[in-house]
N, C-alpha and C positions, 0 to 999 in steps of 0.2 A: 052413795052408789053415787058413780056421776052420770047424771042425767045425761040423756041425749048422746050420749057419748059411746060410741061402738070400743067398751072396755076388753082388749087384749083377750086376759085369760077371764076363768070362773073364779071366783075369789076361793083361795087357795086357805086352808088352815094350817099355819107352822104349827109345826111337828119337834120338838128338843129331840126325839131321835133321829132326824132325819140326817143323814151319813153326810162326812166332809165331802166334797167334789170342790174339785179346780185345781191349775194347774201349779198353786200351792198348796196344796193338801200334806198337811206333814209337819208343815212351817209355826212355830209359834211365836205369837211379837205380843210382849207387852207394851200397852200404849200409855202413856203418860201426861196426854196431850189435849187440849180445851179447845173451845170457839170453833172453828172450820178449818182451817189450813191443815194442822194435824189429822181432824178426826175424818178430813175428806181422804188423807193420805191411806191411816189404817184402816178404813171403810174398805177403800179397795183390793189390799190386802186379802180382809176378808170375804170380799165376794169371789176373789181368787180361790179360794179355799184356805187361806191360813186360821187358825187358831188366833183370834184377838180379844187378849184379856186387858178391859181400858179401866184402870185405877182411878177413880173419882175420890174427889173431898167428901168431907161429910153432906157439904151442903149441892152437892154435884157438879156437873159442869155447867156452865154461866148458860148455855146455849138450851140447858132444859126449859129455864126460864124467859126465853125470848119468843114472841109472837102468841095466836090464839093457841088455847089447847082444850082438850077434853079432859083431862085430869093436872094437876099440879103437876110440875117440876116434868111434863113430857109434851114440850114445843114442837112444832112444825119441822123446824132447823134440826134441833136432837135429833128427829125420826129420821129425816134425809142424810147425817152422812154418821149415823151410828150402828146400823143395820150390822148383823153377822158378827157380832162382838158381844161377849163376856163381862157385864158389868159387876166389879167389886170397890167397895165402899173400903179404904184406907185414911185413917189420920194419920199422914206423914211429918205432923207437928210434933208427933208420939217416936220414942225410941222403937218401940213395937212394933208401930207400923212400918218403919224403914225396914225392920228385922224380916216384917213378911213378905215384903217389897224385894228382896233379897234371897228369899227361898222361891218366891216365883218365878223371878229369872233365873234362877239357878242351873237350870234348862231349856230355856229359848232363846232364841234361833238370832231374836231380833228384840230390842229397846228403843222408842222411840219417844222421846219426849217435848215440851212445847215451853218448858222453863228457861230463864237465860243460865247461863253458864252458871255466872256466881252464886242464882239461887242453888242449882242443883249441888254445888260443892258445899255449901250452909248445911245444906241436908244428909251433906256426906255421901251424892248419890254421883259422883261427878264417874267419867268414863274410867277411872286408873279404879276405883273402889268396887265399881260394879264388874271391873275387867277379872279383877283378882277374885272373883269370885266365879267368874264363867268365861274366862279368856279368848272362847272362841265368840263372842257374841258380837254381833254388829249392833253397834251406839249411835244412833243419831238425832243428832240435835237440832229442830227443827223452830228456828225463832228468827227475830226480828232484824239483828246487825251480825255480823261475824264478829269472834271474840279478839280480833286481833286489832281490832278497829276503834275507836274515839267514843264510837256510839253501841258498842260491846254492853253496856249494862243501863240503857234508853229502853223503855217499855215502846213495844210497837205491836199496832193495829193496822188495817187494812185499808183505813183512812189516813194513815200518818204515811206509811210504802207509797201508797197514790202519790201524795204529795210531794213525799222526796224523788221520787223516779223521774218524775218529770209528765207523767200522768195529767194531772191535772190542770199543769200549765197549757199543754197543748191542745185540751177541753176550751181554753179560754179561745182560743183560734174560732170555736161555734159556738160560745155562750156568749163569750164578752166579758168572761170575767174566770177564774180557776174553776172546777167541777171537776165534783167523785166523778167517774163511772159509776153508772146504778147499780153494777152488782160487784160481788164483794172478789174480785178479778185477783187482786193479790194474793189472797189469802189460797184461791183457787191454783194457780198456777205454782206458787210455792210448793201446796201439795201434791201436784202432779212432778214437782221434780223431786218433792220427796222422795216419792215411789219408786219413780226410775233409780232414786241413786241407791235406795237400802236394795232393791233388785239386782243393781250392778254390784253392792257389794257382795251381795248373797251370791253372784256367779262366780265370783272370786273366791268367795270362802271355798263353794262347791270343788274348785278346782286345786285351790292352795290348803283347803283348812285353814285362814288365817283370818280372825275378827276382824274390825278395825273402826275407826274412830269416825263418823259423818256427819256434818254440819252443813247445813241447808238456811243457808240466813237468807230472808224473803226479799231486803233492799237489794243486796246485789242479783237475787236470783230477778226482780223485777226489773232493774237496770241492763241486766243482758238481756232481758225479755223487750224491751221498749229499743235499744240502742241495735235489735237485728235489724229493720228498715231507717232508724232513726239516726245513726252514725255519722250516716251522709257523708259529707264536704271530711269530717274530722279521721275519718279513714287515712287521707292523704296530710294531712295536716293538725298535728292532734291540737295545737295550740288558736287558732285563727279561722280553722275552716268552719265552715257553715254546717251545723245536724238538721237533720231533720228529714224524712222523705217528702217534697212536696207534692206528690198527689193525693197522699191519704190526708193532707192537712188543709187542703181545699176546703172554703165552705160550699165546696157545689159537688162537692164528693158527698151523696148524701141520696138517701132514698126520693126518685123522682115522681112529681105528682101527675096523676092522670086524669082523665075525665070526672072516675067517679072513684078515686080513692090514691092509691101508693103503690109504688113497685121498684123494686131494685134491678137492675138490669147493671151488666160489665162487659160488654166487648172489651174483648180482652187483646187478641192476637190481632193480626192484621187482615186476615182472613175475616174474623167478627165484625170489624169496622166498616171493610168494605161492601160484605152483606149487609149490615142495618143499613146504612147510608142509599146503597140498592131498593132494599124493602121498602124504606120509608119516601123513594124519590126524589135523595141526591146525590143522584150521579155524580155533581161535579165536584160533592165533597169527597168521596172517594178515590177521585185523584187530587187530592187537593195534597202540595206534599204538605204542608204544616199538621197532614192526619197521617199518611201512607205507611209512615214505617213506629216502629215502637220508642227508637229514639228521638224522631219529630215532636209524637204526642208527645212524650215527656215535657218536651220545650212548649206547650201549647196546651197545656192542661185547663185552664182558666177559660180559652175560648170553646174546648172541645167540649168541655162539662157544661157550658152555657147552652150551647149548641144542644147538648143531650136533653136538657133539662126543657128547654122548648119543644123539640121533637117528643118526647114522652106525654105533653096536654095532649094532643089530636089522639087518642084511643084510650078504652077503658083499658082498665088493668088485664082484664079476661082476653082481650084482641090483644094485646103485647103477648098473654103468653103462649097464646095460639096461635102467632105470627110467628117469633121468633125463638121456640122451642126445637121446630121441626130445624132453624139454622144453626143451632149448636149455639148459639148465643145465650152465656150465661143470664138468667132471669128468674124472678120470684118476686110471690105475693110479700109483703109485709105482714107478718103475725103478729098480735098482740099477746099477751101471755095466755090469755084464755084460750085463743085458737090455738094454741098448740094440740090440746089436748081434742082436739078435732082436728087437725092436720090428716090427710091422706095418706101420704109416705109414714108418719110415725105410730099411726093404729096401722097399718099394713105389716110395718116391721115391729107390730106390740112392746113398743116405747113403755107402755103406762100399763103395770100390774097391779090386781088390789086384791091385798093378804088378810086376812084377821088375825089381829093384834091381841094377845090375850086379855091386856086390861084396855086397851085404847078402841075397842073393835075394827071395821073396817077401813084401812089404811090404804091411799094409793101411793105407791114406788114408784123413780122409773128407775127400770133396768138397768144393768152395768152395760153399755155402749157397745163392747168388744164381745167378739163371737171366738172360740176355740174349738177346733172340731173335735178332737181328743179329750178334752180337759173341759166341758161348759162351765160357767161363772153359773152359781144360784146364789138368790136371795133364800138364808136357812131360817135364817131367826130375825126378827125385827127390832129396831132398838129398844134396851132393856130399861126396864125400871130402876133405879138408882140402888146399885150393891145388889142386885137380885142372884148374882152369881157368886156374892162373896163367901160365903159356906161353901157351897161346891167346890170354889178353885181352892180354896185356902184347903179343904180336907185334901183335895187333889197333890197337893204342896206336903202333904205327910202332918198336917194339924190333926190332932187328936179332936172328939167331938168335945172332950171340958176346955182343952186351949182356946177354941173358936170361944166357946161360952164366955172365957174370960177376957177372950179379946173383943170380946160385945159388951160385956160388962163396964170396960173403959172406955167404950166409946172409941174406939181405932177403929172396927168394923161393925157391920149389922147381920 
């Protein structure tokens, strides 16, 4: 139980017979992904009602073994990105495992994998091979680098892509040396990109009946993500323009120290800044030509943020919240990770739920963040044990009990 925290829902026992709900109910997804990027994407499909069949190697997804756990191979990251899925263990190093995968994919709407294209080709699971058995399938490769570039065969993880896309370099402006952002941001951004890309392909298929091959490379995705604001002068001069968005790279852009802690404050509009200066007794700054317009402020961020930082020291965090919120000036306290669980807004919107797992006991989950009026998302099942649904799924694909037993005896499934 979460001691001292207002848990939103009573502990619910997940039932296997819970009916699929959500906007993607009836969609079947074969999940050949591991780590975070792919599993995060496919979990969103599961949360939205799709049937997601996660194919795992004999040792399971590596994330099963990361972090603390109550039982082996059931670590917290695995539990956080693999709910609403069925786990099928298949040894794809053996031909019988490949053939089983083809049977599972024969009536699937989507297959998502996170292996490099060359590896999928060696297994005989490239797009053309899968398409030959299921012409309408959406086949999505979610991996490090686009297949047309020189990095195509290189392995890639979040750290590698953070380094390549410029993220670690701009962190050096604050830390004095290149630093990774302390969250797997490349994995998660690329995971979200995978989700919306496959949904777009499904929308096309709904209108035309056509399946297609989709590629979501992490490096290209994060380059696009980083350069939304940091393309800067390269928009006008591709060779010599100065990239970067000065405001967000300033060392003074940070949570500001108050009398008793820290607060995030961002007067943004012309009116916000004028109201802030008047509220804090700096009427002369409200009319200062350096700060009266967005354009002038953009040329004077260093002095503006230094002034803001000095002013914030004059009151406590709570005093700032009470003063600035009525003025519609963006302001917030700084939550550490533990404080998220007691944040009054997250409690009011019932962000955290506790559910009963059949082997792991009571687990806390973060609910799907989006809401649908007609087709609500729901946590129907928690992350499965390795191969928990192998026999059920294979039987549904037409395997007899004797055939399943033979595959198990050969170590191809369990």
